N, C-alpha and C positions, 0 to 999 in steps of 0.2 A: 674080632674081625675089624678090618680097616675099611678102606674105600672100595665099594663094590665087591666085597668078599676077598680082597687081597690084603694080607697083613702088612703091617709097617715093616717088619723084618724083610719080607719079600721085596718091598719097594726099595729098601736100602741096598739090598743085594743087586737089584737091577741098576740102581744109580751108580754103584761102584763099577759094575761091568761097563756101563756106558762111558764113565769117566776114563776107564782104562783103554777103551777102544778109540775114543775121540780126543781125549786130553782136555785139560781145563781151559786152555786158550781157545781151542776150537769151539768148545761148548759156550764160552763167553761170547765169541763172535756170532755164533748161531743165535744165542739169546738176544744180542743187540739187534741183529737183523730182523728177528721175529718181532721185537718190540717196535722197531721202526715201521715194519709192515702193518702192525696193528694200529699204530697212531695214524699212519697214512690212510688206512681203511676208515677209521673213525672220522677223520677230516673229510674224506670223500662222502661219507654218509651224511654228515652235517651239511656240507655244501649242497648235496642233492636235495635235502629237505628244505633248505632255504630257497633253492631255485624252484622247487615244486610249489612252495607257498607263494613265491613271486608270480609264478604262472597262474596260480589260482586267483590271485588278486587281479591280474590282467584280464583273465577270462570274465570275471565278474564286472569289471569296469567297461570292457570292450562292447558288450551288447548294448549298454545304455548309450554309449557314444555312437555306435553304428545306427541305432534307431533315430537319434537326433539328426545324424548326418543324412539318413534316408529321408526323414521328414523335410529337411531343408531342400533336398534334391527334388522332391515331389512338388514343393511349393514354387520352384523356379520355372 
C-alpha cells in the first residue's frame, strides 16, 4: 500500500495520463504558477503576522500614553 491506500503503480499511471493530457510544458508552467502563488501566500502571511505584532505593541503603548495625556488635560 502507498499513500492513503493508493499504490505507487496507480500513481504512476495517473501521472502518465496527466502528462499525456496536458503535456510537459503546460505542467511545468502550472507548477511554476503554483510555486509563485505559494511563495506569495507565505509572504502575505509573514507580513500579516508582522503587522499584527506591530498593532499589538501600539495597543500596549497607547493606553499608557493616553492616560498621561488625560492626566495632563485634567491638571490644566
